[in-house]
N, C-alpha and C positions, 0 to 999 in steps of 0.2 A: 510518562513517555521518556523523559530525560533519565529517570532512574533505570529504565530498561536498557537504554542505550549505554549508559555508563557501566551497568553491571555486565553487559555483554563485552564491552571494551576491556574492563578489568579482568573478566574471566578469560578472554582471549589472550591477554598479556601473560596471565599465569599459566594457562594450559598449552600455549603454542610452543614454548621452549621444551616443556616436558614431552609433548607429543613428537616434536621433531627430533629431540635427543633420543627417544626410544626408537623411532623409525630409523634414525641414522645408525644406531648401534646394531639394529637388527638387519637392515638391508644395505647399509653403506651410506657414505656421506652425500651421494648424489640424489638419493630418493626423497629426502625432504624437499629439495628444490623441485623435483619432478611433480610431487604431490601438490605443492604450492602453485606451480604453473597450471596443472590440471584444474585446480579449484578456481583459478582466474579465468581460464579459457572456457570452462563449462557455462557460466552465465553468458559469456560472449556468444557461444554457439546457440544457446537458447534464445538470445536476443535476435539472432539472425533469422530464426524461425517465425518471429512475429510478423504479422502483416505489415506491409510498408505503405499502406494507403495514406493519403493526406487527410488530415482532420477536416471536418466540414466547417465551412465559414459561417453557416447558419447556426445560431444557438439552439440547443435542444429545448423544445417546449415542454414544460412540466405543468401539470394541472395545479391551479392555485388552491388555497386552503378551502375556499367556498365550494369548489368543484369536488374536492375530496370528501368534504362533509356531506354534500348532496348525494354523492354516490354511496356513502355509508348509511344514508337514510336519516340523517340529522336534519330537522327542519331549519330553514334559514329565516332571516328577517322578512316580515311581510312588507309589501309595497304600499299598504294603506297607512302605515304609521309614519308620521312626518319625522324627518331627521333633525328637526329643531323645535324648540319650545317658543311659542308666541310668534307674532308676525308684525 
């Protein structure tokens, strides 16, 4: 995970000046700033489209391991076998 983040960070540091320099030479000095602003505002616009409902205060109930195994057809422990040895 850290390697992926660091490689993306280093790749961005190496490619951003190249991309913005080429874009600036091609379209003018303002366009790299406009592209950067659009790349910042795009996630903000997508964030605004997300539902704004409050999260539930009740924790989600997930089936336990025994329930999942039972639903998969795996036999569970029998109730006739004592859970301890000796009395």
